[in-house]
N, C-alpha and C positions, 0 to 999 in steps of 0.2 A: 575760547571759541564763542562767537556770537550765537546766542540761542534765539529761537523763534519768539517774536512778540516782545523782546526786550527793547529798551530805548535805543540801544546801539543798532539793533536789527532794523528798526524803523528809520533811523538816520541814514544808515548805509543803503537800505533799499530805496528810500525816497531819493537820495542823491543819484544813485545809478539809474533810477527810473526817469528822473529829470534830465540827466545826460542822454539817456536813450531817446527821450522825446525830442530833444534838440537835434540829435544825429539823424533820426529817421524823418523828421520834418524837413530837414535840408535835403535828404536823398530824394524825397518824393514831391517836393513843392512844385517842381516843373511839370509834373504829369498832366494836370488840367490845363496847362498853358500850351500843350503840344499843338492843338489846332491853330492857336494864335501865332505861334512861331512858324508853323508850316505856311500860313498865309503871308506873314511878313517877309519871309526869306524864300518863298516859292519852292518849298521842299515837299517831297513825298513822305508817306507814313514811315517808311524804313529809315530814310535820311534824318528826319527830325527826331525820330526815336533814338538816334545816337546820343542825344543830350541826356537821356536816361541811361543808355547802355554804357557809355564811357565812364560814368560815375560808379555804377555797380561793378563794372569790370575792374577798375583800379582799386575800388574798395576791397573786392574779393581777393585780388592778388596781394594787396598790402597786408592782409591778415597774416600772410606767411612771414612778414617782417615783424609785425608788432607782437604776435603771440609768443614766438621764441624770445624776442628781445625783452619782453616783460618778465620772462623767467630769469633773466640775468639782472635787469635794472630795477625791477619792481613795477607795480601797477599804477600807484597813485600819481606820481609825477608825469609819467608818460601819458596818462589819460588827460591830464590838465594841458600839457603841451599840445597834444593833437586837437583838443577842443579849441584852443587858441587859434590854431591853423584853420579850423573850420570857420570861425568868426571872420578871420581875415579874408579868406577866399570868397565867402558869401558876399562880403561888402564889395570886393573886386568885381564880382559878377554883375553888380548893379551898374557898373561903369562901362561895360563892353558895348561895342558897336557892331561887330560882325559875328556871324554864326561860328566861324572858326575860332575866334577869341573865346566865345562861350564854351565851345567844346574843350579847348585847352584848359580853361579854369575849372570846368566841371570834372575833368580828369584829375587835376591837382586836388580839388576838393575831395574827391573820392579817396585819395591817399590819406588825408587827415581824418576823414570820416571813419576809417577802419580802426582807429585807435581804441575807442571805447568798446565797440563790439568784440574786439579781439581779447580784451582784458577783463571785461565786467564779470563774466561767469567764472573766470579763473580767480578773480578777486574773491568772489563769493565762496569758491571752493577752498581758498586759503583760510578765510576768516569765519565762515559759517559752519555750524554743525550740520550733519546730514539732513535732519528734518527741516532745519531752517533753510538749507540750500534748495530743497525741493519746493518749498513755499515761495522763496524769493525768486527763483527762476521763472515760475509761472507769472508772478506779478511783473517782473522785469520785461518779459516778452509781451505781456499785455501793454506795457508802456511803449514798446516798439510799435504796436498797432495804433496806439493813441498818437504817437508821433507821425505816423503815416497819415492818419486822419487830419491832424492839425495842419500839417504842411500842405496837404492838398486843399483843405478849406481856405487857408491863407492864399494859396496860389489861385484858386478859383475866384474868390471875392475881391482880393486886392488886385489881382491881374485884370479883372473886368473893370474895376473902379479906377485904378491909377495906371496900370500897365505892367508888363512883366519885369522891367528893370526895377521899378519901385517895389515889386514883390520881394526881390532879393535884398533890397535895402531894409525893409521891415524884418526880414528873416535874420539879418546880421544883428540888428538891435535886440531881437528876442534871444538870439544865441548868446549874446554877451550877458544878458540878465541870467539866463540859465547857467552859464559858466560860473558867475559869481556865487550863486546859491549852491552849486555843486561843490565848489571849493570849501565853502563854509560847513556844509553838512557831512561830507564824506569822512568817516573815521580813518585815522592813520592805521596802516597795515601793521598788525602785531604778530602774525604767524607766517609771514612770507620768508622763505628760505631761498636766498639767491643761489643761482647756479653759475659756475664759470662758463663763459661763452666758448663753445666748441662746435665749430661748423660741422665737422664730421658727425658728432653726436646728434646735432640738431637734424641733419639730413637723415641720419639713421633712425631717429625717433619718428620722423615723418614717414619714412619707408615702412617702419614697423606697423604704424597705424594703417597705412594703405594696404599692407599685406594681410591685415586682419580682416577676414571675409565678413565678419559681423559688423565691424565698424564701417567697412566699405558699403555694405547694404544701407546702413543708416545715412551715410553721406549721399548716396545716390537718391534715396527717398527725399531728403531735404532739398537737394539740388533740382531734381526734376519736378517736384511739386511747385517750387517757386518759379521754375522755368515756365510753367503754365499760368499759375495764379497771378503773378505780377503783370505779365504781358497781356492777359485778358483785359485788364483795366485799361491799358493803353488803347487797344482796339475798340473797347466799348466807348471811349471818349470820341473817337472818330465816328462810330456808328450813331451816337446820340447827337453829335453836332451836325449831322447831315440829315437829308430828307428821310423819313417824314417827321422826325422829331424836332430838328432845328433848335436844340437846347443851348442856352448861353453858357459861358465858362463858369459862372457862379453855380449853376445846377450841376455841371460836370464835377466841380469840386465837392458838392454835396453828395454825389454818388459814393464818395469814399467814406461817408458816414457808415456805410455798410461794414467798414472795418470794426465797428463796435461789436459785431458778432464775433470777430477775432479776439477782441479784448476779453469777452466773456469766455470764449473757448480756451484762451491761455490761462485764465484764472482757475477754471475748473479742471484743467488737464492733470494737475497734481492730485486732486481729489479722486479723479477717475482712476489714476494709476495706483491708488490705495486699494481699489477693488478689482481692477483688471490689470493684466500685464501691459507694459508700455507699448509693445508691438501691436497688441489688440486695439489700444487707444489710437495708435497711428493709423491702423487700417480703417477704423471707424471714421476718423477724420477725413480720410481720402474718399470714403463712400459719400460722405456729406458733400465734399467738393465736386464729385461727379454728379450728384443729384442736383445741386444748385446750378451747375453748368447746363445741364439738360433743361432745367426749368426756364432759363433765359430764352429758349427757342419759342416760347409762347408769344413773344414779341411786344407785349404791352410794357409800358414803363414800370408798372407795379410788379410784373413778373420778373423783369430784369433786375430791379432793385432787390426784390426778395431773393432771387437766385444768387446775387452777389453777397447778400447778407449770410446766406447759408454757406456759400463758398468760403467766406472769411472765417466763419466759425469752424468749419472743417479744416481749413488750411492751418490756422494757428493752433488748433488742438493737436494736429499731427506734428507741426513744427516744434511746439513747446515740448512735447513728449520725446521727439527724436533728439533734440539738442540735449535734453536732460539725460536721456539714455546714453548718449555718447560720453557725457561728463562722468556718469556713474560707472561705465564699463571700460573706459580706457585704463589700461593697466599701469601706465606711467605717463609723464609729461602731459598732464590733462589740459593745460593751456594750449599746447600744440595740437592735441586731438580736437579740442573745440574749435580752434582756428581752421583746421582742415575742413571740419563740417561747414563752417561759414564760407570758406573758399568755394566749395561745391555749391553752396546756397546762392552766393552772389554771381558766380559764373553762370549758374542756371538762369538767374534773372537777366544777365547780360546777353545770353544767346537765345532766349526763348522767342524774341521777336524775329530772329532770322528763320526760325522753324515755322512760326505761325503766319508770317507774312505771305508765303505762297498760298496758304489756305484762305487767307483774307482776300487775296487777289482772285482766287478761284470762285469762292461762294460767299464772300463777305462774312458776316457774323456766323452764319450756318457752318461755313468752312472752319472758322476758329473753334467752334464747338466740337466738330469732328476731329480736328487735329488734337484738341485737348484731351479727348477721351482716350485716344490711342496711348498717350503718355501716362495718363492717370491709371489706366488698367495695368500698366507695367509697374508703377510704384505701389499699387495695391497688392500685386503679386509679390513684390519684394517685402512688404510688411508682413504678409502671411508667411513667407519663407523665414523672416527674422524670428517670428513667433515660434515656428516649428523648430528652428535650430537652437534657440536659446532656452526653450522650455525646460529641458533636463538640467541645464547649467543653473538657471535661476531658482530651481527647486532646492539646490544645495544650501544649507544654512551658512556655509562659509562665504558664499557669494551674495547672500541676501543683504548684507550690510547692516 
């Protein structure tokens, strides 16, 4: 097994973090370009938001394919194949002329983007010792947030400078470079044990995980938190691009530097879990997310940026702890359990705009805040329930791991 801070640990962690950066930069590069696309194609907020929604939706659903498939075929080769697909579809996006073509390719891109997220934590679970796994998951999810930042900065600055199509061309080149380094760094899997493909067993494993009330609560927490967090950024770009702010695409891209708060939250979530139970850490992250959301109501650019910085810290603290909790507490088929968590996570991202758009049309940003708090109160309650229900179980030495 790969132990913490060994050379193999750093090679594997760096490779997966670099792959994660590439994946999430491609997922979110389009977000600061939404006002630009809406103007070019004469679309409303909900319609142009489909360019984000279709990607996260196909990504989420494809996790159901790649997670179980990797239990049969292994992780390394499938991660490389899907990353090649990402590079190809990103280049193809730079050549589209119509919005329908863009949607079609963003949907196909989402399929390939699912590969690495479906298998990365499962790879760590196979190859890393438990202490190394906890440390690596926090760093890996921190790289997710860095990918989100990087993609949005590229989208904002390159989009304003050269145009949105050229943005995808730059992303395809960056993705190819990341792919080459990933292949060079990632150690060959030494502890993977292939399973024969059995559809009935795969469906049975999924059903077992969904019938587990504790896992289901963690799935709902991850899904509904992302349901709010990601889509708040989309509506914030429309708010800041309009009166009285009139901010350019480059600044809208810089708004996503607030994700650095999430990078920090992901890094320390493992340490916090050494002193507090993971459900308590999740609940604390949600409280931060609620506080940051309310702070944005002050209306100044400083308050909005600070609010999103706090939001990112809270969201990624909760997400890192919840995903790690699922990996530790799934009784079998851990890759499938982690994939189901991510399915909820990305379906939440895909559907949050449908929920928040009526609030936006009702009271603009104030309405988005009100709608957000309704959902976050629910996930906070679920985190407290998870703490209450797992406390006696986690106290047993046999389950402490």
